[in-house]
C-alpha positions as CSV (number, residue, x, y, z in Angstrom):
1,X,-8.9,-31.9,-13.8
2,X,-10.6,-28.8,-12.4
3,X,-8.9,-25.5,-13.4
4,X,-7.6,-23.7,-10.4
5,X,-8.8,-20.2,-9.5
6,X,-5.8,-18.0,-9.0
7,X,-5.6,-15.5,-6.1
8,X,-4.0,-12.6,-7.9
9,X,-2.3,-11.7,-11.2
10,X,-0.8,-8.5,-12.5
11,X,-2.6,-6.8,-15.5
12,X,0.3,-6.5,-18.0
13,X,0.2,-6.7,-21.8
14,X,1.8,-5.8,-25.1
15,X,1.8,-2.1,-24.3
16,X,4.1,-2.7,-21.3
17,X,6.3,-5.0,-23.3
18,X,6.8,-2.5,-26.1
19,X,7.4,0.3,-23.6
20,X,10.3,-1.7,-22.0
21,X,11.8,-2.6,-25.3
22,X,11.8,1.1,-26.3
23,X,13.6,2.1,-23.1
24,X,16.2,-0.6,-23.6
25,X,16.8,0.5,-27.2
26,X,17.1,4.1,-26.0
27,X,20.2,3.3,-23.9
28,X,18.8,5.2,-21.0
29,X,17.6,2.7,-18.5
30,X,17.8,4.5,-15.1
31,X,17.4,8.0,-13.9
32,X,16.2,9.2,-17.3
33,X,13.2,10.8,-19.0
34,X,10.7,8.0,-18.4
35,X,11.1,8.3,-14.6
36,X,10.4,12.0,-14.7
37,X,7.4,11.5,-16.9
38,X,6.1,8.8,-14.6
39,X,6.6,10.9,-11.5
40,X,4.7,13.8,-13.0
41,X,1.8,11.7,-14.3
42,X,1.5,9.9,-10.9
43,X,1.4,13.1,-9.0
44,X,-1.2,14.6,-11.4
45,X,-3.4,11.5,-11.1
46,X,-3.4,11.7,-7.3
47,X,-3.8,15.4,-6.9
48,X,-0.3,16.0,-5.4
49,X,2.3,18.6,-6.2
50,X,5.4,16.4,-6.3
51,X,6.2,12.7,-6.7
52,X,9.5,10.8,-6.2
53,X,10.0,7.2,-7.4
54,X,11.9,4.7,-5.4
55,X,12.9,1.0,-5.5
56,X,10.1,-0.2,-3.2
57,X,7.5,1.0,-0.7
58,X,9.9,0.1,2.1
59,X,12.8,2.2,0.8
60,X,10.4,5.0,0.0
61,X,8.8,5.1,3.5
62,X,12.3,4.8,5.1
63,X,13.5,7.8,3.0
64,X,10.6,9.9,4.2
65,X,11.2,9.2,7.8
66,X,15.0,9.8,7.4
67,X,14.2,13.2,5.7
68,X,12.1,14.0,8.8
69,X,15.1,13.2,10.9
70,X,13.3,10.5,12.8
71,X,15.7,8.1,14.6
72,X,16.8,6.6,17.9
73,X,14.8,7.9,20.8
74,X,11.8,8.8,18.7
75,X,8.4,7.0,18.7
76,X,6.2,6.5,15.6
77,X,2.6,5.3,16.1
78,X,1.6,2.5,13.6
79,X,-1.1,-0.1,13.4
80,X,0.0,-3.7,14.1
81,X,-2.6,-4.9,11.5
82,X,-0.5,-4.2,8.5
83,X,2.0,-5.9,6.3
84,X,5.2,-5.9,8.4
85,X,7.0,-3.5,6.0
86,X,5.2,-0.6,7.6
87,X,6.8,-1.4,11.0
88,X,10.1,-2.4,9.5
89,X,10.5,1.0,7.8
90,X,10.2,2.6,11.3
91,X,12.7,0.2,12.8
92,X,15.3,0.8,10.0
93,X,15.5,4.4,11.2
94,X,16.2,3.3,14.8
95,X,13.0,4.7,16.0
96,X,10.5,2.8,18.2
97,X,7.2,1.6,16.7
98,X,4.2,2.1,19.1
99,X,1.4,-0.2,18.0
100,X,-2.2,1.2,18.1
101,X,-5.4,-0.9,17.8
102,X,-7.8,-0.7,14.9
103,X,-11.5,0.0,14.3
104,X,-13.5,-3.2,14.3
105,X,-15.5,-2.4,11.1
106,X,-13.0,-0.7,8.7
107,X,-9.9,-2.6,10.1
108,X,-8.0,0.7,9.9
109,X,-6.0,2.3,12.7
110,X,-8.2,3.9,15.4
111,X,-7.8,7.7,15.8
112,X,-9.0,7.3,19.5
113,X,-6.4,4.7,20.2
114,X,-3.7,6.7,18.5
115,X,-4.6,9.7,20.7
116,X,-4.2,7.6,23.8
117,X,-0.7,6.5,22.8
118,X,0.9,9.9,22.1
119,X,3.8,10.7,24.4
120,X,6.5,13.4,24.5
121,X,8.6,11.1,22.4
122,X,6.1,10.7,19.6
123,X,7.2,12.3,16.3
124,X,4.9,10.8,13.7
125,X,1.8,8.8,12.9
126,X,1.6,6.3,10.1
127,X,-2.0,5.8,9.0
128,X,-2.4,2.7,6.8
129,X,-5.1,2.6,4.1
130,X,-5.8,-1.0,4.8
131,X,-6.2,-3.1,1.6
132,X,-7.1,0.1,-0.3
133,X,-9.7,1.3,2.2
134,X,-8.8,4.9,3.1
135,X,-8.2,5.5,6.8
136,X,-9.7,8.5,8.6
137,X,-7.1,10.9,7.3
138,X,-9.1,14.0,8.3
139,X,-9.0,12.8,11.9
140,X,-5.3,12.0,11.8
141,X,-4.5,15.4,10.2
142,X,-6.3,17.1,13.1
143,X,-4.5,15.0,15.7
144,X,-1.1,15.6,14.1
145,X,-1.7,19.3,13.9
146,X,-2.8,19.5,17.5
147,X,0.2,17.7,18.8
148,X,2.8,19.0,16.3
149,X,3.4,15.6,14.7
150,X,4.1,14.5,11.2
151,X,1.6,12.4,9.3
152,X,2.7,9.7,6.8
153,X,-0.2,8.1,4.8
154,X,0.8,4.5,4.1
155,X,-1.1,4.3,0.8
156,X,0.7,1.2,-0.3
157,X,-2.5,-0.5,-1.4
158,X,-4.6,2.6,-2.1
159,X,-3.9,3.9,-5.6
160,X,-7.2,5.1,-7.0
161,X,-9.1,5.1,-3.7
162,X,-10.9,8.4,-2.8
163,X,-12.3,10.2,0.2
164,X,-15.2,12.1,-1.2
165,X,-13.8,13.5,-4.5
166,X,-10.2,13.7,-3.3
167,X,-7.9,10.9,-4.3
168,X,-5.7,9.3,-1.7
169,X,-2.2,10.8,-2.0
170,X,-3.4,14.4,-1.4
171,X,-3.5,13.9,2.4
172,X,-0.8,14.1,5.1
173,X,2.7,15.5,5.0
174,X,3.6,12.6,2.6
175,X,2.0,9.6,1.1
176,X,3.8,6.4,0.0
177,X,2.4,4.0,-2.6
178,X,3.6,0.5,-3.4
179,X,4.0,-0.7,-7.1
180,X,4.5,-4.3,-6.2
181,X,3.0,-7.0,-8.4
182,X,-0.1,-7.4,-6.3
183,X,-1.1,-3.8,-6.3
184,X,-3.7,-2.2,-8.5
185,X,-1.0,-0.8,-10.8
186,X,2.4,-2.3,-10.8
187,X,6.0,-1.8,-12.1
188,X,6.9,-5.3,-10.8
189,X,8.4,-3.7,-7.7
190,X,8.7,-0.1,-6.7
191,X,7.4,2.8,-4.6
192,X,6.1,6.3,-5.1
193,X,6.2,9.2,-2.6
194,X,3.8,12.1,-2.9
195,X,4.2,15.4,-1.1
196,X,3.3,19.1,-1.4
197,X,6.6,20.1,0.2
198,X,9.2,21.0,-2.4
199,X,12.1,20.9,0.1
200,X,11.1,17.4,1.0
201,X,10.9,16.4,-2.6
202,X,14.4,17.7,-3.3
203,X,16.0,15.9,-0.3
204,X,14.2,12.7,-1.2
205,X,15.7,12.8,-4.7
206,X,19.1,13.5,-3.2
207,X,19.0,10.7,-0.7
208,X,17.7,8.0,-3.1
209,X,20.9,8.4,-5.2
210,X,23.8,8.4,-2.8
211,X,23.3,12.0,-1.7
212,X,24.0,13.4,-5.1
213,X,23.2,17.1,-5.4
214,X,21.5,16.7,-8.9
215,X,19.7,14.0,-10.8
216,X,21.3,11.9,-13.6
217,X,18.9,13.5,-16.1
218,X,19.8,17.0,-15.1
219,X,23.5,16.2,-15.0
220,X,23.4,14.8,-18.5
221,X,22.5,18.2,-19.9
222,X,25.3,20.1,-18.1
223,X,28.9,20.7,-19.2
224,X,31.3,17.9,-18.3
225,X,33.3,20.4,-16.1
226,X,30.2,21.0,-13.9
227,X,30.4,18.4,-11.1
228,X,27.8,17.2,-8.7
229,X,28.4,17.3,-4.9
230,X,27.7,14.9,-2.1
231,X,26.8,16.9,1.0
232,X,25.1,14.0,2.9
233,X,25.3,10.2,3.0
234,X,22.6,8.7,0.8
235,X,21.4,5.4,-0.5
236,X,20.8,3.5,-3.8
237,X,17.0,3.4,-3.8
238,X,16.3,4.4,-7.4
239,X,13.6,3.3,-9.7
240,X,14.6,2.3,-13.3
241,X,13.3,3.9,-16.5
242,X,12.1,0.4,-17.5
243,X,9.9,0.3,-14.4
244,X,8.7,3.8,-15.1
245,X,7.8,2.9,-18.7
246,X,5.7,0.1,-17.4
247,X,4.1,2.5,-14.8
248,X,3.1,4.9,-17.5
249,X,1.3,2.1,-19.4
250,X,-0.4,1.1,-16.1
251,X,-1.6,4.6,-15.5
252,X,-3.1,4.6,-18.9
253,X,-5.2,1.5,-18.1
254,X,-5.9,2.4,-14.5
255,X,-9.5,3.4,-15.0
256,X,-10.3,0.0,-16.6
257,X,-8.5,-1.8,-13.9
258,X,-10.3,0.0,-11.1
259,X,-13.7,-0.4,-12.8
260,X,-13.3,-4.2,-13.2
261,X,-12.2,-4.6,-9.6
262,X,-15.2,-2.6,-8.4
263,X,-17.5,-4.8,-10.5
264,X,-16.1,-7.9,-9.0
265,X,-16.3,-6.5,-5.5
266,X,-20.0,-5.6,-6.0
267,X,-20.8,-9.2,-7.0
268,X,-18.9,-10.6,-4.0
269,X,-20.7,-8.3,-1.6
270,X,-24.2,-9.0,-3.1
271,X,-23.6,-12.8,-2.9
272,X,-22.0,-12.9,0.6
273,X,-24.2,-10.4,2.4
274,X,-26.6,-13.0,3.7
275,X,-24.3,-16.0,4.0
276,X,-23.9,-17.8,7.3
277,X,-20.2,-18.2,7.0
278,X,-18.4,-14.9,6.3
279,X,-19.1,-11.2,6.3
280,X,-18.2,-8.9,3.4
281,X,-16.1,-5.8,4.2
282,X,-17.6,-2.6,5.5
283,X,-17.3,0.6,3.4
284,X,-17.8,3.8,5.3
285,X,-20.0,6.5,3.7
286,X,-18.2,8.9,1.5
287,X,-15.3,6.5,0.9
288,X,-14.4,4.8,-2.4
289,X,-11.9,2.0,-2.0
290,X,-10.0,0.6,-5.0
291,X,-10.6,-3.0,-4.0
292,X,-6.9,-3.9,-4.1
293,X,-8.0,-7.0,-2.1
294,X,-11.3,-8.4,-1.0
295,X,-11.1,-9.4,2.7
296,X,-13.9,-11.2,4.5
297,X,-14.3,-12.2,8.1
298,X,-15.8,-15.3,9.7
299,X,-19.1,-14.7,11.3
300,X,-19.3,-15.1,15.1
301,X,-21.3,-18.3,14.8
302,X,-19.2,-19.9,12.1
303,X,-18.6,-23.6,13.0
304,X,-15.0,-23.8,11.6
305,X,-11.8,-21.9,12.1
306,X,-10.3,-19.4,9.6
307,X,-7.4,-21.8,8.9
308,X,-9.8,-24.7,8.2
309,X,-11.7,-22.5,5.8
310,X,-8.4,-21.6,4.0
311,X,-7.7,-25.3,3.5
312,X,-11.2,-26.2,2.5
313,X,-11.1,-23.6,-0.3
314,X,-7.6,-24.7,-1.4
315,X,-8.8,-28.3,-1.6
316,X,-11.4,-27.1,-4.1
317,X,-8.8,-25.5,-6.3
318,X,-9.4,-21.9,-5.0
319,X,-6.3,-20.0,-4.0
320,X,-6.9,-17.7,-1.0
321,X,-4.8,-15.9,1.6
322,X,-5.0,-15.2,5.3
323,X,-6.2,-11.7,6.3
324,X,-3.8,-8.9,7.1
325,X,-1.2,-10.0,9.7
326,X,-0.8,-8.8,13.3
327,X,2.8,-7.5,13.2
328,X,3.2,-7.4,16.9
329,X,2.6,-11.1,17.2
330,X,5.6,-11.9,14.8
331,X,8.8,-13.0,16.5
332,X,10.7,-10.0,15.2
333,X,8.5,-7.8,17.4
334,X,8.2,-10.0,20.4
335,X,9.6,-7.3,22.6
336,X,7.1,-4.6,21.6
337,X,4.1,-6.2,23.3
338,X,0.8,-4.2,23.3
339,X,-2.7,-4.8,24.3
340,X,-4.5,-4.9,20.9
341,X,-7.6,-7.1,21.3
342,X,-9.4,-5.9,18.2
343,X,-6.3,-6.4,16.0
344,X,-5.8,-9.9,17.3
345,X,-9.4,-10.9,16.8
346,X,-9.5,-9.6,13.2
347,X,-6.2,-11.1,12.3
348,X,-7.4,-14.5,13.4
349,X,-10.7,-14.4,11.6
350,X,-10.1,-12.9,8.2
351,X,-9.1,-14.2,4.8
352,X,-8.8,-12.7,1.3
353,X,-10.6,-14.0,-1.7
354,X,-9.4,-14.0,-5.3
355,X,-9.9,-10.6,-7.0
356,X,-8.0,-9.2,-10.0
357,X,-9.2,-7.8,-13.4
358,X,-8.7,-11.1,-15.3
359,X,-10.8,-13.1,-12.9
360,X,-14.0,-14.1,-14.8
361,X,-17.5,-14.0,-13.4
362,X,-17.6,-17.8,-13.9
363,X,-14.5,-18.2,-11.7
364,X,-15.8,-15.8,-9.1
365,X,-19.1,-17.8,-9.0
366,X,-17.0,-20.9,-8.2
367,X,-15.5,-19.1,-5.2
368,X,-19.0,-18.1,-4.0
369,X,-20.4,-21.6,-4.6
370,X,-17.6,-23.1,-2.7
371,X,-18.2,-20.9,0.3
372,X,-21.9,-21.8,0.2
373,X,-21.1,-25.5,0.1
374,X,-18.6,-25.3,3.0
375,X,-21.2,-23.3,5.0
376,X,-23.9,-26.0,4.4
377,X,-21.4,-28.8,5.1
């Protein structure tokens, strides 16, 4: 029986296992020293002043929008071509998502289309770094400043990506990363908010833990007669110290993870550049993606559909996924119709190939050979 080629796997090992055991034995499993260490290390790695850990990307992005007092009656411009969590975070605040189209080459939200969709109700722009490919954050910073808007960098997939020499995370009023199992570094689940605004950092910390005026770690060092206060209604969106311990190990191996992903991406691009079936992704000058995923698009003259290609690869033991979804076409957003021709075309013609550090070159060659066989067939 032919061994299957997996689509994705987290890069976890003995270091992470030992780190979790150490936290369990310490007796401090949430809101403790490991979380503070992880936040500081993450911020330093991404060139940001402050970091705030949360239970997921969705809860983290929601917290940012709530801290910005975005809610009913407000509009937030987002791409439709994104995992639906981006749009859900906006809806959870009661605000209205306004979908913008994407650029046909990078698959990132279009600054020109964002500009066209700004109204007096617009409060913020969410720029998604699609699949780890940084969006045009300089353009969005300029648009946001000109119109008095807030800019949230949806960097869910973009840990380790750079624009020039600047890491993603240092742009916008806030950036939010995902630490889900499919991301470049993972804590199993989790999110990380980066910002240069101390007041925002302090309010985020407060809201993630029921509105508590101090952190568990700080309260532990105070006299028992010193009480915390609850001046606002908050949530339970905390990251555990066990997750943070895993995250610290992941940061330590991040350079190796990024290098391996880049090597695999280079091999895919070289092999697929001249194929008749699919086109490799486009990388703009001056941008370094982290290759969180490797998404390809059917060529215009391909003689089969994207879904047929997914099935053909699956029949050969190769696990693949459809490309990034068009959120505005999902039933949950049926009432938010927009004219997004580029988004709909890209969503219907893209798929993602296996790419993760443990993928061997031999396994990758099987993927490439299968695409070649299907093209000839």
